[in-house]
Every structure is written in C-alpha cells, then in structure tokens.
C-alpha positions in Angstrom: -17.6 35.4 -29.5 -14.7 33.1 -30.0 -12.9 30.0 -28.9 -9.3 29.8 -27.8 -7.7 26.3 -27.7 -5.3 25.7 -24.7 -2.8 23.2 -26.0 -1.4 21.2 -23.1 -0.2 18.0 -24.6 3.1 16.9 -23.0 5.2 13.9 -22.2 6.0 13.3 -18.5 8.7 10.9 -17.3 7.7 9.8 -13.8 10.3 7.0 -13.7 12.1 6.4 -10.4 14.3 3.8 -8.7 13.4 1.5 -5.8 16.5 0.6 -3.9 16.4 -2.5 -1.6 19.0 -3.0 1.0 20.0 -2.7 4.6 20.5 0.6 6.6 20.1 2.9 3.5 20.1 6.3 5.3 23.6 7.2 4.2 22.8 6.1 0.7 19.9 8.5 0.7 22.2 11.4 1.8 24.7 10.4 -0.9 21.9 10.5 -3.6 20.8 13.9 -2.5 24.3 15.2 -2.8 24.4 13.7 -6.3 21.3 15.6 -7.4 18.4 13.3 -6.7 16.1 16.3 -6.2 18.1 18.9 -8.0 19.3 21.9 -6.0 16.8 21.6 -3.2 18.3 22.0 0.3 15.2 22.1 2.5 13.6 18.9 3.6 10.4 18.1 5.6 10.9 14.7 7.2 7.4 13.3 7.8 7.0 10.3 10.2 4.9 8.9 12.9 5.5 8.7 16.7 6.7 5.1 16.6 9.2 5.5 13.7 10.5 8.9 14.9 13.0 7.5 17.4 13.8 4.3 15.5 14.7 5.9 12.1 13.5 9.4 11.5 15.7 11.1 14.1 18.8 9.5 12.6 17.9 10.6 9.1 17.2 14.1 10.4 20.6 14.3 12.0 22.3 13.0 8.8 20.5 15.7 6.8 21.6 18.5 9.2 25.2 17.2 9.4 25.3 17.2 5.6 24.4 20.9 5.6 20.8 20.7 4.6 17.9 22.5 6.4 15.5 20.0 7.8 12.6 19.7 10.2 10.7 16.7 11.6 6.9 16.6 11.3 5.5 13.9 13.5 2.0 12.6 13.9 0.6 9.9 16.2 1.0 6.3 14.9 -2.0 4.4 13.6 -4.2 3.9 10.6 -6.8 6.2 12.2 -4.4 9.1 11.8 -4.4 8.8 8.0 -7.0 11.5 7.8 -7.7 14.9 6.3 -7.2 16.4 9.7 -3.6 15.0 10.0 -2.8 16.2 6.5 -4.0 19.7 7.4 -2.0 19.7 10.6 1.2 18.7 8.7 0.6 21.3 6.0 0.0 24.1 8.6 3.1 23.1 10.5 5.2 23.2 7.3 3.8 26.6 6.4 4.6 27.9 9.9 8.2 26.7 9.6 8.5 28.6 6.3 8.2 25.7 3.9 7.1 26.7 0.4 7.7 25.2 -3.1 11.5 25.1 -2.7 11.3 21.9 -0.5 11.2 18.2 -0.7 9.3 15.8 1.6 10.9 12.7 2.9 8.4 10.1 4.2 9.9 7.8 6.8 7.8 4.9 7.9 5.2 2.4 6.8 2.2 2.7 4.4 0.3 5.2 6.5 3.2 7.6 6.5 4.0 7.2 2.8 0.4 7.4 1.7 -0.2 10.6 3.8 3.1 12.3 3.0 2.8 11.6 -0.7 -0.6 13.2 -0.7 0.7 16.2 1.2 3.5 16.5 -1.4 1.1 16.3 -4.3 -0.9 19.3 -3.0 1.5 21.4 -1.0 2.5 24.5 -3.1 0.6 22.7 -5.9 3.2 20.0 -5.8 6.6 19.4 -4.3 8.9 16.3 -4.8 9.0 13.6 -2.2 11.0 10.5 -1.3 9.8 7.3 0.4 12.0 5.6 3.0 9.9 2.5 3.7 10.5 0.8 7.0 7.8 -2.0 7.0 7.2 -5.2 5.0 3.7 -3.9 4.2 5.0 -0.7 2.7 7.5 -2.7 0.7 4.7 -4.8 -0.7 2.0 -2.3 -1.1 3.1 1.3 -0.9 6.5 1.3 -2.7 5.3 1.1 -6.3 2.4 2.8 -8.0 2.2 6.3 -6.7 -1.3 6.0 -5.1 -1.5 8.4 -2.2 -4.6 9.0 0.0 -6.3 9.6 3.3 -9.1 7.7 4.9 -12.6 9.0 5.7 -15.2 7.8 8.3 -16.9 6.1 5.4 -14.1 4.1 4.0 -10.3 3.9 3.5 -8.4 5.7 0.7 -11.3 7.5 -0.8 -9.6 10.9 -1.1 -6.2 11.1 -2.7 -4.2 11.4 -6.0 -1.6 9.6 -8.1 1.8 11.1 -7.2 5.1 9.4 -8.0 8.1 9.7 -5.7 11.6 10.7 -6.8 12.9 7.5 -5.3 11.9 4.7 -2.8 14.3 3.1 -0.3 13.2 -0.3 1.1 15.3 -0.7 4.3 15.0 -4.4 5.1 17.1 -3.9 8.3 14.1 -1.9 9.7 11.9 -5.0 9.5 13.7 -6.5 12.5 12.4 -3.7 14.7 8.8 -4.4 13.8 6.5 -6.1 16.2 5.7 -9.6 15.0 2.1 -8.7 14.3 3.2 -6.0 11.9 5.5 -8.4 10.0 2.7 -10.9 9.8 0.3 -8.2 8.5 2.8 -7.3 5.8 2.8 -10.8 4.5 -0.8 -10.6 3.4 0.0 -8.2 0.5 2.9 -10.5 -0.5 0.6 -13.5 -0.5 -1.9 -11.5 -2.6 0.8 -10.7 -5.2 1.6 -14.4 -5.4 -2.1 -15.3 -5.8 -2.6 -12.9 -8.7 0.7 -13.2 -10.6 3.1 -15.9 -9.5 2.7 -19.5 -8.6 6.5 -19.6 -8.1 6.3 -16.9 -5.4 3.3 -18.7 -3.8 5.3 -22.0 -3.5 8.4 -20.1 -2.2 6.3 -18.5 0.5 4.8 -21.9 1.4 8.3 -23.3 1.8 10.0 -20.4 3.4 7.4 -18.7 5.5 9.2 -19.4 8.8 12.5 -18.0 7.3 10.7 -14.8 6.5 9.1 -14.5 9.9 12.6 -15.1 11.4 13.9 -12.2 9.2 16.3 -14.4 7.2 18.2 -11.9 5.0 18.0 -13.9 1.7 14.3 -14.7 2.1 13.4 -11.1 2.9 15.4 -9.7 0.0 13.7 -12.2 -2.4 10.2 -11.3 -1.4 10.9 -7.6 -1.4 12.2 -7.8 -5.0 9.3 -10.0 -6.1 6.7 -7.7 -4.6 8.3 -4.8 -6.5 8.5 -6.8 -9.8 4.9 -8.0 -9.7 3.4 -4.6 -8.8 5.6 -2.8 -11.3 4.5 -5.1 -14.1 0.9 -4.2 -13.4 1.4 -0.5 -12.8 3.6 0.2 -15.8 0.6 -1.0 -18.0 -2.1 0.9 -16.1 -0.7 3.7 -14.0 -4.1 5.4 -13.4 -6.2 2.3 -12.6 -8.3 2.3 -15.7 -8.4 -1.5 -16.0 -5.6 -3.9 -15.3 -4.5 -2.2 -12.1 -7.8 -3.2 -10.5 -6.3 -6.7 -10.0 -4.2 -5.3 -7.2 -7.5 -5.0 -5.3 -7.7 -8.8 -5.0 -9.1 -9.5 -1.6 -9.7 -5.8 -0.9 -13.4 -5.6 -1.5 -14.1 -7.4 1.7 -10.8 -6.6 3.2 -11.1 -2.8 3.2 -14.7 -3.1 4.4 -13.6 -5.3 7.4 -10.8 -2.9 8.2 -13.2 0.0 8.4 -16.0 -1.8 10.3 -13.5 -3.2 12.8 -12.6 0.4 13.7 -9.1 -0.4 12.6 -8.7 -3.0 15.4 -7.5 -5.2 12.5 -4.4 -4.1 10.7 -4.6 -3.6 7.0 -2.9 -6.9 6.2 -5.0 -8.8 8.6 -8.2 -7.4 7.0 -6.8 -8.2 3.5 -6.1 -11.8 4.6 -9.8 -12.3 5.6 -10.7 -10.6 2.3 -8.6 -13.1 0.4 -10.3 -16.0 2.1 -13.7 -14.6 1.0 -12.4 -14.1 -2.5 -11.0 -17.7 -2.9 -14.3 -19.1 -1.6 -16.1 -17.0 -4.2 -13.6 -18.0 -7.0 -14.2 -21.7 -6.1 -17.9 -21.2 -6.1 -17.8 -19.6 -9.5 -15.6 -22.4 -10.9 -12.4 -20.4 -11.3 -10.5 -22.4 -8.6 -10.5 -26.0 -7.5 -11.2 -26.8 -3.9 -7.6 -27.9 -3.5 -6.4 -24.4 -4.8 -8.8 -22.6 -2.5 -7.7 -24.7 0.5 -4.0 -24.1 -0.4 -4.4 -20.3 -0.3 -6.3 -20.5 3.1 -3.6 -22.9 4.4 -0.8 -20.5 3.5 -2.6 -17.5 5.1 -3.0 -19.6 8.2 0.7 -20.8 8.1 1.7 -17.1 8.0 -0.4 -16.7 11.2 -2.9 -14.4 9.5 -6.6 -14.4 10.4 -8.8 -16.5 8.1 -12.2 -15.8 9.7 -14.2 -12.7 10.4 -13.9 -11.7 14.0 -17.0 -12.3 16.1 -17.2 -8.6 17.1 -17.9 -7.5 13.5 -21.6 -7.3 12.6 -22.1 -9.2 9.4 -24.9 -7.1 8.0 -22.9 -3.9 8.7 -20.0 -5.5 6.8 -22.3 -6.3 3.8 -23.5 -2.7 3.7 -19.9 -1.4 3.9 -19.0 -3.4 0.7 -20.8 -0.7 -1.3 -18.1 1.9 -0.4 -15.6 0.0 -2.4 -14.1 2.0 -5.3 -14.9 -0.8 -7.8 -18.7 -0.4 -7.3 -20.4 0.6 -10.5 -24.0 1.7 -10.9 -24.7 0.4 -7.4 -23.4 -3.1 -8.2 -20.7 -4.8 -6.1 -17.7 -5.9 -8.3 -15.0 -8.4 -7.3 -11.6 -9.2 -8.7 -11.4 -13.0 -9.0 -8.3 -15.1 -9.2 -7.9 -18.0 -11.7 -6.2 -20.9 -9.9 -3.1 -19.6 -8.1 -0.9 -17.1 -9.9 -3.4 -15.7 -12.4 -6.5 -13.4 -12.5 -9.7 -13.8 -14.5 -10.1 -11.3 -17.4 -13.9 -11.3 -17.9 -13.6 -9.4 -21.2 -10.9 -7.4 -22.9 -9.4 -5.1 -20.2 -12.0 -5.9 -17.6 -10.8 -7.6 -14.5 -13.7 -7.2 -12.0 -17.1 -8.7 -12.3 -20.5 -7.8 -10.8 -21.5 -10.1 -7.8 -25.0 -10.1 -6.4 -25.3 -9.0 -2.8 -26.9 -12.3 -1.7 -23.9 -14.2 -3.0 -21.5 -12.0 -1.1 -23.7 -12.1 2.0 -23.8 -15.9 1.9 -20.0 -16.1 1.9 -19.6 -13.5 4.6 -22.2 -15.3 6.8 -20.3 -18.5 6.3 -17.1 -17.0 7.6 
C-alpha cells in the first residue's frame, strides 16, 4: 500500500482583450495573421440563422480569402435553442467535418451564440480556443466579460456549463444598427443593472441619454459599451469563479431568470431581467436599503428605456414563486437575493457575502403585487 501525490499546481494566464469598434471583421483577420491563436489554420464559425447572413457569411468569406480552412455551423435563432441538443448537434457536425483539437471556434452573434459556442469550445477535444464576435448590445453588456458559458435546461437557464475564457472579444457596435428595436431595448436591461450595482454616474448618463442610445448615436453607444466592460471586469477580476463578489452580477436575476423560463422564453432575457430588477428594488426599499425615491428612479429609467416593469398577465404567479427555487444562489433550500444599496452600490451582508436569505412569503408578496 502506498500513496502517490499528483502535483498539479500551476499558474494560468487567461487574460484577453476586448476590442470595441465598428466593422471589426478585417481586424479579426489581421489579428489571426499576427498570431492571436498561434499557428491554427482551421476555424469553426458558429452562429445562428439570423446572424448568418448579416455577419457570419462575410467573416467566413474573409477567412477563406485569407487562406484559412473554415466552415459555418448554424443553428436556429432563439433562446430555446441554447440547449444540450444543439450543443451535441454542433459537436457532431464539427466531428463529421474533420475538426479535432487543431481548430479554433469563432462565435458570431449574441449571448445565446457566445454562451453555446464557448461551452462547445470548452469540451470539444477536451478544450479548443475560441473567439467571441459579439453583435448585440446584450452580448456586449453580459457575455463579453467573465467566461461563463452554459446551456439551458427545461428546469431553468444556464444550469449546465463551465468557465471558459476566450482568446479575444470583438464588440462590433455597427452591428447594433441591424438589430430589431426590441433586441436593442432588451440589451439595455443589463446595462441598467450594471449602473444600479456599481455606478451612479452611468445611471445618470443613461437617464439623460437613453434616446440617443436607442437612436444608435455612436458616442453614446461607445460609452455604454466601455462602461459595461469596465464594471463587469472590475467584478470578475476579483472573483472569476463566482465564489462571492461575482454574485452581485445576478442583481435582478433571481426573479428575472425565473420569469424568463416560466414565460416559455416569450420574454427576452433583458425584458425578464427588467421585471426582476423592479422586484429587487421593491424588496430593497422594503428592507430599508433604498429610499422610495431611489426605487422609483430605477423603475422610471427602466420604463423610459421601454422595458417591461410588470409581470405579464399570462404568467402564473404561484408557478413563478416555485421557479425561484431553481436559482443558482439557493442554499439549503432557502431563496437568496442580491440587494442594491441606493443606486450604484450593493449590500455586503457580511465579509464577502453579497446575497441574503429571503423568506418565500416576502418574495411572494412582492410578486403578487406586480
């Protein structure tokens, strides 16, 4: 009998750049030529059926023209496609095309595409590099920083996944102009969330410039893209694996993710988060962490951004309460909420603890009142 110690201590540098700009496809090709992913010459371009013709086809052509081997892997657009089944279909298609560990995945699209493609990259061949080319405001706010990749299940969103950092992220603001207005509005919810948890300055900017952003004003869009990245980076750099501080990025998501699932994805992610934020500020005010004026200011900004601020009538309230228990922050069967302190800060309940248990009857009361 004996014991053999497997020594695996190591230092890993997962640093990467986020480049914000307009029409960045040629910059991506230039970066590849300059060694962004080493000597890899085989690229799987993963996208959805909406983004394919808008951006992925062009990037595919540029890759081929540059002498790289590339293939498009396209799945139907929609949050409901972010599933284990779709992941399996992409993996099988890549294997059939001869892709192995000597490849790189390029995700072209919004958060559904980047979440799914990043998860594929983390497990395909036990891990291959990937690049995110984000084309939506929501992806710029939510999926560009942090390396959280996942798929949804019938029970709830994002329950199966892993942390996997990209080689680089491109935020193409020019792509926002091709988005349906509803998608742009949905993306603003995560931006407002970031303001609520970390920046009164950004909150006031949004309050003043919301119409400029909706009109795709270049300066306003560049500003919020960079602020989103800065705020999320400052959280993620301190807690990459969500052991404490990173939970604050779940502000509004306890109710928001539950609504998204119970709605059958009739609500977009940002729309669901908006309703979740309304529930959260009502709770924060009730607990004494926000004034009524601050609560009303958050709700007014969400409304000004044309986001929903009430639970749709078609959602059964009791089903929604039950769905809250699928939230990842639940501990020992207890609901836990991240709570903001005023506007631009988060309550730290004890050292390193940023979510607090909330009794079901308290959550139910707020939900029934919405």
